[in-house]
C-alpha positions in Angstrom: 298.5 -62.9 56.6 298.8 -65.0 53.4 299.7 -68.7 53.5 303.3 -68.0 52.1 303.9 -65.6 55.0 302.5 -68.1 57.5 304.8 -70.8 56.2 307.8 -68.5 56.3 307.0 -67.5 59.9 306.4 -71.1 60.8 309.7 -72.2 59.4 311.5 -69.4 61.4 309.7 -70.4 64.6 310.5 -74.1 64.1 314.2 -73.3 63.6 314.1 -71.3 66.8 312.4 -74.2 68.6 315.2 -76.6 67.5 317.9 -74.2 68.6 316.2 -73.6 71.9 316.0 -77.3 72.6 319.8 -77.5 72.3 320.1 -74.5 74.7 317.7 -76.2 77.2 319.7 -79.4 77.1 323.0 -77.6 77.7 321.5 -75.6 80.6 320.0 -78.8 82.1 323.5 -80.4 81.9 325.0 -77.3 83.6 322.5 -77.6 86.4 323.3 -81.3 86.9 327.0 -80.7 86.8 326.8 -77.8 89.3 324.6 -79.9 91.6 327.0 -82.9 91.4 329.9 -80.6 92.3 327.9 -79.3 95.3 327.8 -75.7 93.9 325.1 -73.2 94.1 322.6 -73.9 91.4 320.1 -71.1 92.0 321.1 -68.8 89.1 321.5 -71.8 86.7 318.0 -73.0 87.7 316.6 -69.6 87.2 318.1 -69.4 83.7 316.7 -72.9 83.0 313.2 -71.8 83.9 313.5 -68.7 81.8 314.6 -70.8 78.8 311.6 -73.2 79.4 309.2 -70.3 79.5 310.6 -68.9 76.3 310.2 -72.3 74.7 306.6 -72.5 75.9 305.9 -69.2 74.1 307.6 -70.4 70.9 305.4 -73.6 71.1 302.3 -71.5 71.5 303.4 -69.3 68.5 304.0 -72.5 66.4 300.5 -73.8 67.4 298.9 -70.5 66.4 300.6 -70.6 63.0 299.6 -74.2 62.4 296.0 -73.3 63.3 296.0 -70.5 60.8 297.1 -72.9 58.1 294.1 -75.2 58.9 291.6 -72.6 58.2 
């Protein structure tokens, strides 16, 4: 992979990370709202954990790309 391709991929991943941070914040608010209303939060918490795992994978991908640029 050439440096230009790595930078392009890194830019794409970083945009995904930013968008996913917004999704995480929205889901966290949903969980809190449901909890405050005394509603069942199991499915909302499950979705929140799925979003967090996806974000961890994006972060790992970003780190991999950054490492490639340092070589």
